[in-house]
N, C-alpha and C positions, 0 to 999 in steps of 0.2 A: 912857536905857534904852528909853523909848517910841519915841525916834527910831530906835534900832537895830532895834527890832522892825518898825517900819514899813518901814524900808529893806530888811530881809530879806524881808518879805512882798512888796514891790514886785519885788525881784529874783526871787523864786520864781515869781511869776505872769507875769513877763515872758519866761520861757523858752518856746520853741516846743514843745518836747517835752511840757511840762506841759499846754499847751493841747490837744495831740493826745490825751493820756491822758484828760483830762477829757471830750473829745468822744467817745472810744470808750466811756468809762464810761456816758455818757448813752445812747449808742446801745445798749449792752449791756442797760441797764436797760429801755429801750423793747422790745428783743427778748424779754427775760425776761417782761415783762408780756404781750407778744403771744403767746408760747408758752404762758403760763399760761392765757390766754383760749382758745387753740385746743385745748389738750390737756386741760385740767381743766374749764373752764366749758362749751365746745362740743365736747369730744372725741368724745362718743358720737354726736352728730348728724353730725359730719364722717366718722366711721368708717362710718356706715351709708350715706352717699352718696358715698364716695370712689371715684373712677374713674381708672384709668390708661389713657392713650391711647397707641396705637402705630400705626405705619404698616406696611401689608403689601400685597403684590401679589396681587390676586385673579384667578383664571383665569376667563375667560368662555368657556363651552363652545360649540364650533362644532357645526354639524349636518352629517350625512352627506348626500351627494348622492342624488337620487332615481334610480330605475330605471323606465324606461318601455318599453312594447312598441312594435312597429313603427308602430302607429297612434296613438301618443302617450298610451295609457292607462297610468295610474300602476300599477306593479307593486310597488314598494317605496318607502315614504315615511317621514316622521317625524311623530310626533304628540306634542304638548306634554303633559308629565306632571309631577307633583310627586314629588320624591325627598326622603327624609330623609338628611341628611349629618351627619357629625361630624368635627371636627378636634381635635387635641391642642394646645390653646393654654394649658394650665394651668401653674402654677409649683409645683414640689414640692421639699420639703426632702430627701426620701429616696425611694429606689425603692419602698419599702414603701408610702409615702404615695401615690405615683403609681399603683401597682397598685390600691390600695383606692379611690382617687378615680375612676380611669377605669372600673374594673369596676363600681363602684356606679352610675355614670352610665349606662353601657351596659345594665346590668341594668334600671334604671328605664325607659330608652328602649325597649328591645326588648319589655318587658312592655306598655308603652303601645301600641306598634305592634300587637302580637298582640291586645290587648284590643279594638281597633277593627276587627278583622277582616282586617288585613293581615299579611303574613309578611316577616320580615327577609330581605334578599337572602342567598343561600347559595351563593356562588361558592367552594365548598370541597368537597373530595372525601370528607368524612365526613358521614353523615346518621344519623338515628335510624331503625333498621330496623323491619320489621314486628313483630319480637319485642320491641321497646322498647329494644334495645341498640344501641351504636354499630356502624356498618357502613360500608364503602366504598360509594360511589355508582356504581361501575363495576367490571367484571371485567377491564378492560384492564390487563394487567400493566405495560406501558410507561407508561401514564398514572399508575398508582399509584406506580411507582418515581420518576417525575419529581416527583410530589407529595411523596413522602417527602424527596427531595433538597431541595425548596423549603422544607419545614418545618424541616429541620435545618440549613439555611443553606449548602447546597453548590451549586457551579456545575454539577456533573455527578453522575449516579447512581453512577458508579464510586467516588466519595468516601465513600459511605455506609459507616458502620462496622457491626461486629457488633451486632445488636440494633436497628439502625436500618433496615437493608436489608429486614428482614422484620417491621418494627414493625406490630402490629395496630392497628386503630382505637382500641381501648381504651388501648393503650400511648401512642399519639400524643396522645390527649386528656389522659392522665395526665401526660405530659411537658410539654405546653403549659400545664397547670394549675399547675405548680410555679413557685416564685419565680424560677427561672432564665429563664423565658419570660414568662408573663402574670400570674403571681401570684394565681391563684384560690385557691391554698392556699400555706402556708409551713410546711414540715415542721420547719425549724430553730427557728422562733419562731411557733407557731400564732397566728392572729388571735384576739383576745378577742371575746366577745359584744358588748362595748361598742364596740370598733373597728368591727365589722361594722354594728352599728346606726347608728353615727355616719355611715357612708357609704351607708346604705340597702340593705345587703346582708343576705340571710337567713343563718342559721347553716349551712344546707345547701342547696346548689343542686340542682335537678333536672338530669337529663341534658340536657334541651332548653335550660334556662337556661344551663348551663355552655357548651354548644355555641354558643349565640347570642353569648355574651361572647367566646369564643375566635375565632369567625369575624370579629367586628369588630376585635378586637385584631390578628388576622392581617392584615387589610386595612391597619390603621395601620402595622404593621411593614413592609409592602411599600413604604410611602412614608417609611420610617425615622422615623416620628413627627415629621415636619417640622411646625413650627408654621405654622398657617394653611393647611395643605394638607389639604383635606377628602376623606373617603372616603364611599362610599354605604353606608348601613345598610339602606335599603329603597327600592324603586323603584315608581313609579306607584301611590302610596298614595291612599287614599280621602280624601274631604273631612273625615271625622271624625278621621282621624289627623292631617291638617294642622291642624285646629282644636286638637286636644289638644296637639300640639307647640308651637304658638304660644301657647297659654294657659300653658304651663310654661316659656316661653323663659328666664325669669330664673334658673331652677334647673337648666337644662340647658346647661352651659357648652360652647360650641363647636358646638352643634347648630343646624342650619338646615333650613328647607324650601327646597329649591333647585329652580328650574324647569329641567327637562331634556327631552330628547326620547327617545322610544322608537321602535323600528323596527316598522313595520306593513306586512304583506304582504297583497296582495289577489288573488293568483293561485291560491290554494288548493293542494291536493295535486299538481295537474298541473304547476304552475310551480315548486314547491319544489326538485326535483332540479336545475333549471337555475339558479334565482336563488340558492339556498343560504340562509344565515342569518348573523347577526352574534353576537358574544359578547365578553366581556372578554378582553383580550389575555393570552396566556400568557407565561411567562418566555422560552420559546424564540422565540415570535413577536416579543416585545419586542427580543430580541437581533437578529433578522433585520430587522425593520422599522425599529427605532430606530437602526440604524447609519447615521449621517449624515442622519437625518430627524428634526428636532426636534418634529415633530407628535405623536410617540408617547411615551407614558409608561405607567406601570403601571396607570393607570385608563382607558386608551384602549379604545374599542370597535372591533373589527376584523371583517372578513369571515372566516368559518370554513369556508365551502364555496361552491361554485358561482360565479356572477358576483360575488357579494359579495366573495369571496376573490380571484378572478382580476383584478378591477378595483379592488382595495383602494386603491392609490395615487391613483387618479382620484376615487374616492368619498369618501375621507377629507378632512375639512375641516381648517382651521387655527384653533386656539383663539386668542382674544383675551385682553386683560388690562387691568387698571386698578388704580391705587393707591387704597387705601381706608384710612380711619382706624378702628381697632378698639378697643373698650374692653376692660376686664379680663375681661368675661364672654364675649368672643369675638364680640360683636355689632358690625356695621358701623354707625358713627354718621355718617360722611360719606364722600363720594367725590370724588376728584380728577379732574374732567372733562378736564383738560388731558393727563392721562396715558393716556386711553382709547385702546386699540387694539382696533378692532372685530373679532370673529371672522369668519372667511371660510368660507362654506358650501362643502362639497365639490362637485365637478362632477357633472353628471348623465350617466347612461348610457342610451342608446336602443338597445334590442335589435332584432334582425331578426325576433324571434318574434312571431307573431300570437297573442296570448293567448287569443282566442276559439277559434281553430283548435286551439290546444294543449289547451284544456279539453275541446273536443268529441272530439278524437282520444283523449284519456285515457279519457273516458267510453265511447267506442266500444270501446276495447281491453278495459276491465274487463267490459263487457257480453258481449263475444264470449268472453273467457276463462271467464266464469261459464257461458256456454252450452256450452262444451266440457266443463266439469265435469259439468253436468247430463246431457249426452248420453251420457257414459261412466260415469255413476254407477249402481251397482246396490245393492239392499238385501241386502247380504251381509257376512259377517264378514271375509272376505279376498278377495284378487284371484282371479278365476276362473282356475283352472289352465289351461283351454283357451285363454284369451286370451293367456297367456304365450307361446304358440307363435308369435305375431306381435305384435311390440311396438307396432304401430300399432292394435291392438285391445285393448290392456290395459285392463281395467275398473278403476273406482275404487270400492272397497268403502265402503259407508256407515259401517261401523265405524271405518274409517280416518279418516273425517271427524269422528266423535264424539271419537275419541282426539286428533285434531289440535287440537280446541278446548282441550284440556288441555295437549298438548305445546307448543303455540305461546303458552301463557299467556293465551289469551283469557279462559278461566275462571281465577279466582284460587283455587288450591287452599289457600292459606294461610287463607282465610276459613272453610274447612270446620270448623276447630277453635275458631272464635270463640264467645264466650258467646251471641251473638245469631244463631248459624248457623240456617238454615232446616232443615226436615225433610229436604229433598233433600240439602243439604250434609252434614247429620249422617249420612245413609245412606252417602254417599261416604266420609266420614271413618271410619266404623265398618268399612266394607269394607277400607279401607286398613290400619287398625290390625291387623285379623286377618291380612291378607295379609303385612304387614310382619313380624309376629311369626313366622309360619310360614316365611317366606322367609329371615329372618336365622338362625333355628334350622337350616334346611336348609343354608345356606351354611357355618355354623360346624361343622355335622355333617360335611359333605363335606371340610372343611379339617382335621378332627380324626381322621377315620376312616382306618384302614389299608386299608379296602376301598372307598375313594373311587372314583367312576366316572371313566372316561376322558372327556375332553372330547368326543370323537366319539360317545360313547354317550349324551350328554345330549340332552334334548328341545330344540326350538327356543327355548322359553321359558327353560329352564335355561341354555342357551348364552348367551342374551341377558343373563341376570343375571350370569354370570361374565365376560362381555365387559365389562360395566360395572364390575364390581368390580376387575378386573385392569387393563384398558386405560384406563378413565376415572377411577375413584375413586382407586386406588392410584398410578397413573402421572401422569395429566394434572392432576387436581385437587389432590393433596397431595404429589406428588413422592416418595412413599415407595419406589416402584419407580423406580430411577434409570435412565432410558432411555439416558443417555450411557454408563453402565457396561455395559449389556446388549450382548452380541455377537449380532447377528442371524444369523450363520452358525454359532452354537453348536448342537451336536446336540440338546441339550435344548430350546433355544429353538425350533428347527425342529420338534421333536417335538410341541410344544404348539401353536404358532401356525400351523404349516403342515399337519401331519398329524393333530393332535388325538389322538395315540396315548398321551398320558399325562394324568393328572388335573391339575386346577388345584392340588391339594395338592402333587403331586410337583413342579410347576413352581415354586411359591412356596418350597418347602423348598430346592430347588436354588438359587433366587435368594438365599436367606438364607445358604447355604453358600458362595456365590461373590461376596459383597460387592456384590450388585445392590440391596441394601436400604439406603436412606439412614436410618441409625439415628438421626441427629440429629433427624429429623422425628418419631420415635417416643418418644424418651426423652432425658432430660437426662444420662443416664449415659454415660460414656466407652465407646464401642463395643468397645474392647479388653478390657473386663471382661465382655462378654456372649458367651456361646456361641451357636452357630448355632441351637440349639434355643430359647434364650431370645429371640433375635431373631425367630424364627418365631412364638413365642407372643405377642410384643409386636405383631406384625402382626395376628394373630387378635384380640387385645384391642382394637386400634385399629379394626378393621372393626366389631366388635360395638358399640363405644361411639360411633362417629361416623356410621356409614352411615344410621342411622335419622333423622338430621337433614338428609339430603341431598334437595333438591327433585327433582333429576334421577332419583334412585332412586325417589322417590314416583311420578313421571310414568311410569317404566317399569312399576311395579306396576299403575298404573291401566290401562295398555294391556292387560295380561293379565287384569285384573279384568273388563274389557269382553268380551274374547275368551272368558272362562270363564263368562260370564253371572252373575258375582258383582256386577256393576254394570250396571244396565239402561240402554239408550239414553234411555229416557224420563226417567231421573233427570238425565242430562247436559242434556237439553233444558230440563227444569224449572229447573236451576241457571242457565241463560242468562237466564231471566226473573227469578229471585231476585236475581241480581247486576246487574240493570239493563242487560244487554247487549241483550236484546230487551225491547220494551215490552208490558206486560200489557194495554194499551189496544187492541191490534190484534184483528181478528176471529178470528185463528187461535188465540189463547190459550184462549178459552172452549171452542172445539171440542176443542183438545188436552186441556184439563183434564177435560173430560167423557169423554174416551176415544174420541170420534168421529174425531179425527185422530191417526194414529199418529206415533211419533217420526220415522220415515223421511219421511212425507209432510210433516211440519212442517219437517224439515231441507231437503227439496226446495223447499218454498215460500219459505223464508227465503233460500236461495241465489238463487232466482229473483228475489226482490224486492231482492236485494243488501243485505239486512240482515245476512246472513253473506256476506262477500266472499271471492273467491279468495285475497286476501292474508291474511285471517284464518286460513284453513285451511292455507295454505302447503304444499299438496300439488301434484303435477303435474297440470295447469299452474297456476301462481299468479303468473306474471310475463310481461312482454312489453315491446316497445318499438316505436316508430314514429318515423321521421325523414323530414321533408319539406323539400326544399331547392330553391332557384332555381338551375338548372344554369348560367345565364348569369352569375351573380354569386358563387355559393357561399354566399349568405345562407340561413340556416336558418329556415324558417317554423314548424316544429314539431319539438321534440326531446323526445319523451315517454318517460318511464320509469315503468312500473307495477310495483309500487305506489309511490306517493309518500308524503309526510308533511306535517304541518302545521308550517310553519316559524315561525309566530307563537308556538308553544309552546316554541321553542328559542331565539329571539332574546331580547334584554334579560335578564330574570331567568329563566334556563333552568328549565323544568319537568324536573327531573332524573329523576323517575319515568318520564315520557314518553320522555325520551332513552334511558334504560336499556332500556325496553321495545323501542324501535326498534332499539337496538344488538343485542339478543338475538332479535329477531323473525326467524323462520325464512324469511320471504319477503324478507329483506335489503333493506329500503327505502332504506338509505343507499348501497347498491351500485347505481350508475346503470346500468340495463340497456341504455340507448342508447349510452353512451360507454365503459362499462367491461366489459360482458359479452362474452366472446369465445367463439365457437363456429365450427365449420366452416361454410362457406357452402352446401355441397351444390350442387345443380344451377344456382343463379344464377351459378356460376363458368363455366358452359359457354360464354357469349359470349366470354370470354377465349380459350378453346381454339379457338373458331371463328375468331377473329382470327388466332391463332397459326398454325393449319392453313392458312388461306387465304393469309396473308402469306408463310409459309415455303414455300408451293407443294406441300404434301403433299396438299391437296385443292383443288378449285375449285368454282364454283357448281353444276356439273353432276355432280360426283363422287357416285356412289352407293355406299353401304356397306350390306351385308346384315346386319340385326339378327336373329339366331336366338334371342335370349333370354339368351345368356351370351357374354361376351367371353373369348377366350384358351383355349377348350377344345381348339382345334386347334394350339396353339403349345406344344410339349412342354417347352421350357426355362423357361417362366414358373412362378413360385411360386404357391401357392394364393392369396396375397393379391392377386395380379395377375389372377386369374380372377374377373371381376366380373359379377354377374347384372344384367340389365336389370330395371327395375320391372315391365315387361311380360314375364312369363315365357314367353309364347308367341312373343315376338319381333315387331318392327315390319315385318320385311321390308326391302326396299331403300328407303333414305332419302338425300336430299341434305342439305346443311348447313341449309337452311331447315327441312326436316322434322325434322332432328335436334334443332334448338332448340325448335321447336313441340311435338314429342312428347317432349322431354327424354330422348332415347335414350342410355342409358349405353353401349351397345355402340358407337354411332357415335363418341362422344367419347373412349372408351377406345382405339378404333382410331386416332383422330387423335393421342392422346398417345403411343401405341406408335410410330406412323410418324414422329413428331418425333425419336425416338431412333435411327432407321435411318441408317446411313452410305451412301455411294455403292455399297457392296457388299451392301447390305441386311442388314448386321449390326446387331443392336439393342444400344444402350448406354444404361443407365438414367440415368447422369449427364448425358448429352447431352440426353435427353428432359426431365429435371428442369430443366436450365439454361435451356432454351427456354421452359418453362412459367413459370419465375421471371422471365425477361426480359419476357414479355408481361404478367404480373401487375403488374410495376413500371410498365409503360407506362400501366396503368389506375389507378395510384396506390395499389395494394394493399400496397405494401412499406413504407409509412410512414404516420404519423398524419395526421389531417386538418387539424391546426392549430386545431381548435376550442378556445375559450378555457378551458373547464372540463376537469377531469381526464379523460383518455382513456387506455385501455390501448393498448400497442403492438401492431400487427398482426403476424402471422407467416405469411409465404408458405411453403407446404409445402417441406420439405427432405428428404423421403424418399418412397418409394412413388409414383413418377410416374404410374402408371396409375390407381390410385384417386384420386390428386390431380387428375387431369384431369376428374373429375366433382365436384370440390369437397370430397373427403374428404382422405385423407392426414393431414398435420399443419397444414393451413390453419386459421387462427384470425383472425377479424375481428369488429369491433364493428358495430353497426347504423349508426353514423355513417360508418364506412369503407365499408360496403356502399352507403349512400346516395350518397356521393361517387363511388363506382364507377359507380352508375347514372347520375349526372349526367355522368360522363365519356363514357358511351355516348351519352347524349342530345346532348352537345355534340361528338360525333364525334372523340373523342380529346383534347379540351382538358380537362386535369385541374386543377381549382382547389382551393385550400384551402377549408374551410368556416369560417364565422364566425357567431357569435351577436351580434356588435356592429355596429350600423348607424353610430352616431356618438357622440361625446361633446360635451357642451355645458355652458356655464356656467349659473349659477342664473337668468340672465335669458333663457335659451333660445338664446343665440348659439352657433353651431356652432364648436367648437374643433378637431375633427378628424373628417373623414368617413372611415370605415374602408373599406379596399379589400383584397380578398383577393389572395393570391399565386398565380400560375399555376405549377404544379409541372412539368408536362410537356405536350407536344403530340405525339400519336402520328402524326407526319407520314408514317411508313412504311406506315400502314394506308390502303388505297385507299378511295375513295368507294364503289366496287362492294362491297367487304367490309362497309362500314357499311350499305349498302342491304340486303344479305343478312341481317345481324344484326337490323336493324329489322324485316324481313319475318318472320323467325322469331319475334321477340318479339311482333309484332302477332298472329301466328297463335296464340300462347298465349292471348291474350285472346279472339279470335274463336272459338276452339275450345271455350270454356267459357262459353256464353251464360247459364248459370244463375248464374254468379258476377259477370259484368261487364255486366249490362244497365243501361239508364237513362242512358247518356252520349249527348249530342247528337252529331249527325253531324260537327260541327266540331271535336270534341275526340276525338283518338285516344289510346288507352292502349296502351303497349308494356310487357310484363312478362315476367319469368322467375321461375317458382316453383321451390321445391325443399324438400327435407327434409335434415336432417343427423343422422345416427345417432351417438349418444354411448354408449348402453348398450342391450343386448338386454333389459334388465329395466325400461327406462323408455321412454316414448313418444318418438319423434323430435321434433326441433325443426322447426317450420313456418316457412318463410321465403318472402318475395317481394321482388323489386326491380323497378323500372320507372320510366317517365317518361311524360309526356303531350306531345302536340303539337297545335298548332292553336288553343289557347286564346287566345293573344295576338291572333289575327286576328279574333276574333269576340266577345270578352268583355273585361271590365276586369281579368280575372285573368291572372297570369303562368303560363306552363307550369312544371311542377315535376318533380323527380325524387324518388323515395321508396324506402324500405326498411322492411320490417316483419319482426319476428321474435317468435314466441311460443315461448318455451322449453318443450320437451316438449308442444308443441301439437298432436301427432298428425299433422296434415295441412297441406300447403302451402295447401290450399283455405281453411283457417281463417285463415291470415295474409292471403290474398288478399281475404277478406271484410272484414277490418279496413281494408286499403288502399282497397278499393272504397268503403266507407262514408265514410272520411275524405275521399276525392276528391269524392264526391257533396256532402259538406258544403262543402268548399272552393270548388267551382265552382257552388254554390247550385243543384244539379240537382234537389233535392227539399226539402220542408219539413223543418225541424229535428225536428219531431215524428215524421216517418217514418224518420228516420235514427237518432236517439238515443231508445232505447226506455225508458230509466230502469228497466230490469229486464234480467235475463239474456236474451241474444239467441241463440236456438237455430236461427234460420232458416238453412237450408243448411249448418249445421255438420256436418262429416263425421268419421267415426271412422277411415276407411282412405283411403290415398292413391289417387286416381283416376289422376292423372298428375303427376309432380313435375318 
């Protein structure tokens, strides 16, 4: 028996399978022991130190290329800054958990940033308004609609649905707060207090806190919450924020302090319209730039205006990358050096602009415009009626200046109702409250009464009120009066807007009866259930309930409060001090406060010192431009648009308040007066006519034309528009072409224009005359843009009225850049070159990549040297005839000029213009000869434009000290009210 057992035992243990079973059993036992040790004995310790490692590709940001002026001075560069970034690298079991975790972390992070004096980046079109409520940061309808489409996830604005296309800021925030988007709230299953506390969230968020979370979540959504793709929460933060973030790095998952670069500009307001600024790429820009260019993504910074935009592809760098190992807290623990791809800096751009000349010309322009204001300003409530007889002597009423400070939002009228408002602000608010109550009662009374006044019987103030109510408030602002439904040829429409023979009440009742009212803007009710009387009453109710909150309405009332002495000028001037616009540390304040200095004298003093600038007032004149170019190359040495702006406040993390102020500023600083403003050229067009007349043979150098003071009075078939008066009403007598240019004789050049339209039988044909004028305008390059790299308006050669067109009126429209190229074409005797702002591009080591060359458009070969000599002689005569304007040039530098005015309205001063060029500089100095053009919109006199040109040339050629050229205050020297000769 024992033997059998032994044998069975041997047989059992001799099997291979058994050996394996036993081996696995032993291993399992060992594993169980090890698991027991890890999970039970050391489980808590390992859980606390557990780290998951993963590999990710990290983007290394490139830097943008620099921009230099022609002398190598840095105009735009990059400065190292610390940014706070966040990336979504968490693991979540549910969307609810993700929302709570992300929102809690963003909440703590943004609170930390604010507590250290920094502000989260706000590349979002909703802000907290001055009233503490959500508001759009812009009034631009296109921008807002694009923003709505982005929010609701559409490619185009046309895809927006009902309720989305007109979504208010409150609705957008409410929608984004829901669980469908960012989960600040969950209406289906509200968060419990315990859940919120677990993730560090309060039970109720303030509007600012909610908006901070939404903005960051929106940025994360733009990168589709990709793991390890960071978005910026705050830029250029302080050292205290950096320290706070680093101290809390363990509890802030995916949060980093990232070194980045911010764009810095050194050219000031003078250079900003040329250089432009940068900003975060928009969805439209990403679609444009990102097509085939891998350098761009939703976080890219791109040029938004000026050279920054025009040279975007050159300035943009290429990001690098590297593989990194990241732990479960989103922190980099190691870097794979073998995977490193270094970022490539963008290429540099060298401008043709001399930044010192640019700044000097800007200052000269501002000082001269301020001088024009002061020369024409009177201490009066309104424009002197007698001055309206001649639009070149229109006065500027001081009360218009006081009102302009409110109208152009220099004074913040919202502060008048603040708890800490000053006595002067309270006075203004009290006056407004009384006026508003009375005015609204009067409006509703007029709209309710059967005996309402006809529009034509209303006072000027009353007409202004109803113009606002009907044309602005009901139509433009709220769309209640549907302009697309109104028929302008309708008899009632004409009776109100053209004749004023019916009352505003009658017009609005008619609008209600004829479906001109957009009822959907007034009521949620179906319009089919409303009678016309009910619709009309709804309009009245809307006016009463909404108009008192309209800032434009308040500004209108302030205008008449000043006119009616219900608000005194001294209150306005005091508010300038109270709101910090003027400094109380100056010598004028004590004198003003004591009553020794009147409000008018203080206003005068502050305009003189440029503490109140022409741009701030935004009255005529408030703007101007000057372009100086090298006629031999087309390189632009100065391209000045006044007023400019501070592009440092627009780049990087945009100052939206500042942007919105610029966008609504009545002096239109974003509108480049050098490259975009179009006006008729006036008399500077006359050299074209001289060339046409001489080349076509209708005159020669000895031809004399008798100027009697009016052209066309002896030609019976001419229309009234073709009977043109000369600026010299007494007539110049007999003039040749040189005298015609020098004396800017209208009769001489109208005669040339008329003779160009005569056939062999001496029959006049307007089309023939116009065609020849257009032909010669094209030879001087006036028929097309200059090729300048920044945005430029298209020119327009006159296409009607050939006789007025021959003296630069008609429908001629040119920018200052186009007039400068025209002057350069005269200087170069018919060689017309494109203009350029770009000298060259270079790599980051300074090696030239491309030397820019301009294109020659045309050469007026058919114009003889004799003709050019006569034109030069006439333009030299313009300068020598006015020794008070053009003294101080050395005998080696000759200036040739043609001055002029362009009339736009009999109720506004004419534009002052001058074009010209220099000769002889290259023979005696280190300076190149230049061509130039200056325009002061509504600048009264061409003399005023000539003074700007003269001072800029004195600076450029170093003919006097800077102290004698740039006054640093308003320059009234030689400023004129009335044209002497244009």
